[in-house]
Structure formats: structure tokens, C-alpha cells
C-alpha positions as CSV (number, residue, x, y, z in Angstrom):
1,M,0.1,0.1,-0.1
2,E,2.9,2.3,0.7
3,N,3.9,2.2,-2.9
4,T,0.5,3.1,-4.2
5,T,0.3,6.0,-1.8
6,T,3.7,7.2,-3.0
7,I,2.7,6.9,-6.7
8,Q,-0.5,8.8,-6.1
9,E,1.3,11.6,-4.4
10,I,4.0,11.8,-7.2
11,V,1.2,12.1,-9.8
12,Q,-0.8,14.7,-7.9
13,R,2.4,16.8,-7.6
14,L,3.1,16.4,-11.3
15,E,-0.3,17.6,-12.3
16,N,0.7,21.0,-10.7
17,L,4.0,21.4,-12.6
18,S,4.6,23.1,-15.9
19,P,5.0,20.9,-18.9
20,G,8.7,21.8,-18.8
21,K,9.0,20.7,-15.3
22,Q,7.0,17.5,-16.0
23,R,9.6,16.6,-18.8
24,Q,12.4,17.2,-16.3
25,V,10.9,14.8,-13.9
26,L,10.4,12.2,-16.6
27,D,14.0,12.6,-17.6
28,F,15.2,12.2,-13.9
29,T,13.0,9.0,-13.7
30,L,14.4,7.7,-16.9
31,E,18.0,8.4,-15.6
32,L,17.3,6.6,-12.3
33,S,16.2,3.5,-14.2
34,G,19.1,3.6,-16.4
35,E,17.3,4.8,-19.6
36,S,18.8,8.1,-19.9
37,P,17.1,10.4,-22.5
38,K,19.0,10.8,-25.8
39,G,18.0,14.3,-26.4
40,I,14.7,16.4,-26.4
41,P,12.8,17.7,-29.5
42,L,13.8,21.3,-30.4
43,Q,10.3,22.7,-29.5
44,E,10.7,21.4,-25.9
45,L,14.2,22.8,-25.7
46,I,12.8,26.3,-26.9
47,E,9.9,26.2,-24.3
48,F,12.3,25.2,-21.6
49,A,14.7,28.0,-22.5
50,A,12.0,30.6,-23.0
51,G,12.4,32.1,-19.6
52,L,16.2,32.1,-19.8
53,F,16.9,34.0,-22.9
54,P,15.4,37.1,-24.7
55,P,13.1,36.0,-27.6
56,E,15.3,37.3,-30.3
57,D,18.2,35.2,-28.9
58,L,16.0,32.1,-28.9
59,E,15.1,32.8,-32.6
60,E,18.8,33.0,-33.5
61,I,19.6,29.8,-31.5
62,K,16.6,28.0,-33.2
63,Q,17.9,29.1,-36.7
64,A,21.4,28.0,-35.9
65,I,20.1,24.5,-34.8
66,E,17.9,24.1,-37.7
67,E,20.6,25.1,-40.2
68,D,23.7,23.5,-38.8
69,C,22.7,20.4,-36.8
70,G,23.3,17.2,-38.5
71,Q,25.9,18.5,-40.9
72,I,29.3,17.4,-40.9
73,D,32.2,19.7,-41.4
74,E,35.0,17.3,-42.2
75,S,37.7,20.0,-42.1
76,G,36.4,21.4,-38.7
77,W,38.2,18.9,-36.6
């Protein structure tokens, strides 16, 4: 019964968190279980960073990610 009570309390607390904080909790539980996340979708990163950077900086970051990620510069290393 203790386990059920703990799970219920976790769920209740999760419902009061923002989507970004809920994602952090999910990532933490994945890490605890040995299933570390392999990255997050760009939109989630932007939503998470929204309060950390001015909007114009976020747009510049988003453009750089969309333009440059996944490209290999063989002479760069």
C-alpha cells in the first residue's frame, strides 16, 4: 500500500507542474532507471529556455540549430 500512496502523491504533484518541469521529472526517472534520455525535441528545448533568454536570442539559436545540426564539417576537426 505504501507504494501506491507514493505513486499517487507523485502524480498529484506532477499535475501541478509546468510541462517543462514535468519533462524534467520524466528525464530524471529515466536516468534513475538507467534509460537516460537521448535528447529532447527542438520545440521542448525552446519552451524550456523561454524564460532564460530574450526571444530574439532564442530565434537565433533555433535558426542555428535548424541550419547546422546534422551537418558534418570534415575539415572542422
